[in-house]
N, C-alpha and C positions, 0 to 999 in steps of 0.2 A: 304775744310775739311782736317784737319791735323792729323798726327799720334799722339799717346799719347806723352806728353812732357817728361815723365820719363819712364824708363824701366818697362815693365809689371811685377807686383809682383808675378810671378808664380814660385813656387818651387815644382817640381815634384819629387816624391820619387818612384824609380823603385823597391824598396824592399817591398812596400806595396802590399797588396792583391788586391787593387783597380787598374783596368787597367789604363794605362797612358792616353788613350784618355778620360776616364771618369774623371780622375783627372783634365785634362785640361778643360773639359766642366764645372766642378764644380768651378774651379778657375775663369773662365770668368764670370760665373753666379754670384758668390759672389762679384766680383769686380763691376759688373753692378748694382746689388741690393744695394750695400753699397755706390754707388756714386763715386767709384774710377775710373770707366770708365763712362763718361758722355754720355747722348743721343746725337747721331750724330757723336761721336768720331770715327775716322777711326781706324780699328784694322789692325795688320800686315797681309800681304799676306800669303798664305799657305807656299810658298817657304821660305820667310824670317823668319817666326816663326819656321818652321821646322829646319832651319839652326841655329837659335839662341838657340833653346832648344835641338838640336842634336836628332831630332826625324824624323821618316819617314814621308814624306809628306801625305801619306794616313792616318796616325794617326791623324794629325792635321785636315784633311778634314772631318773625321768622327765627331770630336768634333764640328767643324763649322757647319756641316749639322744638328746636334742636336740642336744647339743654334739658327740656322735660323728657323728650324721647330717649335721651341717653341716661336719664336717672340723676342728673345733677340738680335739677329743680323739681319741685312738686307743686302742682296747681291745686289750690284749696278752695276754688269757687269764690264766694263773697269774701272769704278770709284772706284772699290774695295769694301770691305765689312766694314760696320760700325755698331755701336750700334744703335738699332732702335730708331729713333727720337721720337717715340710715347711713349716710356717708361718714367716713372717718377722715378728718382734716390732716393729712400727712403730706409732706412734700413729695412730689413725683420722683421716684428713684431713677438712677441712670439706666438700669436694666430692669425691665419688667419681670424677668425670670427670677430675680432675687427678692421680689416683694414678699414680706412676711405673710404668714397665714392670717386670715381675718376671721372674726367671730360670726359674721353675718351668714345667713343661709345663702346657698347659691342662687336662690330666686329673688334676693333683694337687689336693689339698684347698686351697680358697681361703676366706678370710674373707669376701670379697664378689666378685661377678662382675667380670670384666674388661670394659671397654667394647667392645661389639659381639660379645661372646663367644657362640659358637654352642652350641645344644643345651641351654640352661638354661631352665627355666621361671622365671616371675617370683617370685623367692625372697622379695621383700618382701610379696607378696600371699598367701603360703601361710598357711593358718589354723593357726598354731602353737598357740594356746591351746586350740582345739578338739581338735587332734590330741593334744596332751599330756593333755587330760582323758580322751579315749578310751583312750590308752595307760595312764594311771593306773588307770582302772577295770579294765582287763585285768590289770594288775599285782596289784591287790587280789584278783582272782578267780583268780590263778595256780594252776592245777591241776597234778597230777602229769605229765600228758602234755606240758605246756609245759617241763618240766624234763628231758625226754628228748631224744634226738637227733631233730631235725625229720623229719617224714615225707618220704621221698625225692621224692614227687610233689607235695608241698606241703600246706599246711593245708587240710583238706577244706572248711571253711566259706568260705574265700577262693575256692577252685575253684568252689564252687556260686554264690557271688556273681558271679564273672566270667562263668559260663555264662549267668546271667540277664541281666547287663548286655550281653553281646555279642549275645544274641538280640534285644534291643530296639534297641540303638544301631547294630549293624553287620550285622544280618540273618543272623547265624551261629547256627544251631541245633545245640547240642551238649549233652552230658551233663557233669556235673562230672568224671567219670572221664576225659574226654578232655582236660581242662585240666591242664597241668603247670606248676608254679611254679618259676622258676629265679632265679639270682642275677644277672640282667642279660641283655641281648640276646645278647651273645657267648656266654653260658652256654647260651642256647636253641639257637644255631647249633651249639655243640659237642655238645649232646644229639642233635640231628638227625644230625650227622656220625657219631657213635658208633653210632646205631641203624640207619642206612640206607645210608651211603656207603661205598664201597670206596676204598682209597688209590689216588691217581693218577687218579680219575675226573674227567671234565670237568664244569664247572658254568658255565652262562651267568651273567655278571655285567653289570649295567648299566654303560655307559661314557658319561658319568661316573657314578660311584657311590660309596657310602660306603666310604672306604678301610680303616677298621678291620675291617669284615666281610670284605673281600677278604684282608687280611693274616692274619686268624684262619683262614679256610678254607684258604688256601695253606699256612699253618703246620701245619695238620692233615693235609696231604698231598693236598689237592684241587688240580686244575688249573683255575685261573680263566680263562675265555674272555671277553674284553671284547666286548660286543655293543652297537653304537651306539644312542643314544637320540635321538629327534627330537621334534617337537611332539605326537606321539601316544604317546610312551613308548618302551619297548623295541621295537626292530625285529625282530620274530620271524623274518621271512624272512632277515635277516642271520645270526641265530643258527643257522638250519637250514643255511646255507651254510658258516659258520665252524666249527661243531662239531655235525654231524648226529647224532653218537653220544651226545651229552650227555643224561643222564636227569634232570638237575637245573637249575633256574633260580632265582635269587634276585632278587626284584623289589620295588619300592616303588610299587605301582600307583595308590594314591589320591593321593599327593603325592610325585612322584619326587624322590629325594635325589641331587643338590642342585638340579635345574633347576625343580622344582615342577610339571611337567606331569603330567597324569593319563593313565594307560594307557587307550586308546580301547577301546570295546566290541568291535569286530572283533578287535583284538589280544588282548584278554582271552580271547575264545572260541578264537582260534587257539592261544594258549598252553595252555589247558586241553585242547584236542583233542590237541595234541602230547604232553602229559603222559599222556593216556589211551592213545595209540598206543604210547608207549615204556614204559608201566608205570612212568613216572617221577614226578617230584615238582616242584611249584612251592612255593618258600618265600616266603610273603607277609609282608613287613615293613611293618606298618601303624603306623609309628612316631609320626606326629603327626596322624592322621586326625581327631582331635577338633577341630582348629583350621582351620575353613574360613570365609571371610569374604564370599564371593560365591556365590550360588546355594545349592542344597540340598546337604547332605552326600552324598558318593558312597558307594555300597554297597561292601562289601569284596569282593575277588575271590573269597574263600572262600564268599560267599553264592551264587555261581554254580556252585559245584563240586558236580556230581552224581555223580562217580565216586570221590570220596574221594582226590583227588590233590594237595590243597593243605594245606600245613602253615602255620598262621597264627601269627605272632608279634607280640606287643605288649609295651609296657613302661610302668612307672609313673614312670620317670625324667623324662619330658617333661611329665607331668600333675600330679605331686605334687612330689617332689624327688629328685635323682640319688643322694643318700646313702642312700636307702631300699634301693637295689640289689635291686629286685624286678621281674621280667618274667614273661611267661607264654607258653606254647606250646599250641596246640590241634591235636591230631592226629586223623586219621580213626579211627573206632570200631574198625575191624579191627586197628589198629596199637597199641592201648592196652597190650596185654600186653607187646609187644616193648619199647615205651618204658618201661614200668614196670620191666622187668628191667634195662634199661640205667641208669635213674635210680637204682636201688637200689645201684649200684656207685659212685655219686658223690654229692657233697653236693647237697641240694635247694636250696630258695629261701631258706635262712638262718633268721633268728630267728623262732620261733613267735610271739613277742610282736608283732613288726612285721606279720607276716602276719595275725594275728587283728585287730589294730588296723585294718589296711587293709580287711578284710572288714566290720568295723563301720562304717567310713567310707562304704563303698558301700551297705550294707544300710539305713543310717539316712537315706539321701538326701543326705548331705553331698557325695558325689562328683559327682552330677549338678549340684547347685547350684554347686559349685566350678568345674566345666567351663563352665557358663553364664557365670559371672562372668569367667572367664579369657578366653573368646571375646570378650566385650565389651571387656575391658581391653586385650587384644592388638590388637584392631582399632584402638583409639585410638593405642596406642604405635606400631603399624606405620605408621599414617597420618602421625603427626607426625615419625617418623624418616625416612620417605620424602620428605616435604615438605622437611625440613631438608637432606637430601642433595641434592635437586634444586636447592634455592636456593643452596647453598654450593658444590656440586661438579658441577653440571649440565654444565659445560664438558668434564669428563673422564669422566662416567659416564652410562650409560643404564640406567634401572631396568627390569628384566624384570617384566611383570605376572604375578602369581601369585594364585591363588584362596585360598590358605591357607598354613599353615605357621608356623614360628617364626623364619625368617630372610628376608632380602632378597638378591636376586641382582642385582648391579650389573655390567653389561657394560662392557668397556673397548674402546678403539679397537683395530682389528686391528693385530697386530704388537706390542702392548704386552707388557711383561714383568711379568705379574701376580705372579710369585713374588718378584721383587726389591721390587716395590711393597708387597706384603704384609709382607715382612720389615722394610722400613723403617717401615711402620705399627706393626708389633708392637714395634719398638725404641722407638717413640714412645708405647707404652702402649695401643695400639688392637689388640684381638684379632681382626682381620679375617683371613680365610683366602683363599688363592688358588684360584680355580676349577680351574686347570690341574692342581693337585695331586690332584684327584679323578678324573682320567683315568688309565686303566690304562697306556696307551701315551704316547708323546710327542705333543705338540701339544694340540689342543683350544682352543676359543675362550677368550680371556683374560677374566677377570672376578674380582670380589670377592664373598665371602659375608659377610654382616653380620647378626649376631643383634640383635634389637630388643626382646626380651621384658623386659629389665631396664633399659630406658631409660625412666625414670618420667615425665618431663615434656617438654613441647615445648622448654623452655629448655635442658634437658640435651641433647636431641637437637641443637639448634643449636650448642651448645658443642662437641659431639663432631664434628659435621660440619665445623666450622671447623678443628678439629685435623686431620681427614683431608684437608681442602683444602690445608693446609700441606705435607703429604706429597705430594699429587698435584702441587702446583706445583713441587716439587723434582724428582720423578722420574716423573711421569705424562706421558701423551701425550693432547692434546686429541682429542675425538671427531671434530672437523671437521664440515663441512656434510653 
């Protein structure tokens, strides 16, 4: 892998109001999107670029961190940093909604979100300048501990920040020592599996439910047992019938993934009582509880846990940005030592710099303000996306009412083939998902899952709904009377 064959075309203007690190970030991004820097091309080292442009090394590092976080650059350790090989060098179109379909998986790095893409926060609303300023200050204060291997359980300041935040926002009272920082939700599940689970053990899984969690647990040797979900969430009585021996259950009680229903109080209490009787565990995935648009926020299941049987997981991917790769796990106090021993055998939550920056973001009040802003923004984007879908596609879709979340669930006529429809939509550049693919077994009510968080305007929503209508006209089935 070689350096660019010609000098980088970066002309930075120190007299502009735009900070130099942000100019550098923008120049790199433009060069990549316009094909002047090709996928796989190696970019200059921090030291050499800082010397070439007469900049502080920390200024260059902040720009590189932003580009890495957004998937433009890929850090390869001793091999240097390069343009992500997964990117396709095409000029940025005037309208994002008209961007053609891409061959990459939805989990690969993208320069911008796909229309209706699930699981992404509003990337256009992330406070990049503020974040970069906090990161730059941390870089200037870089101490010896930040140069060492990150602490297996995570940066202590971030663990303390999260303990305080969870106590106020989710009713979870815990000490910093009970909080473990991980490199994503799946890393949290892997930590639980290594600490508590035996190979071949049964675990109740919501049906429908998050497919990647199921695949991970089954890949780690667990036996997933699909337990039906209805309007009150996981049917505990069905779990007792299907797998009475199971010591584990994985649930999304605040906002069930993907149906959006909340686990009712009687079932919460039944699930906790079952865990107490079995000396088992409930893994609570509170993946997007911050976003509720109707009524008061629901308390976490963990807040009702009096016997220390709930393992609480959360992630920053849905509230900050997915490239951060930071999640957290709260364990009962009596299990701290066991989890600490297991965590010591594996990598922790990654970059000390990013963890420290996240702690500052929380402690200085930016996190709370950001969430408040996002709730208001998402409520608007959700409303205009739902209105556009009903106006353009109401003949084929029925929108499920949901109190919160980051996606919409559109029901299809009974007997519809949502997988074929979703595949056709994806071929047309619309990243919708088929509801039936979230069921563990065959069947399940047909539907489409549509992310709305990056649909910025009502005009964009109407344009996308019109494109989806074309797909529905070709292979959809009207709802009927």
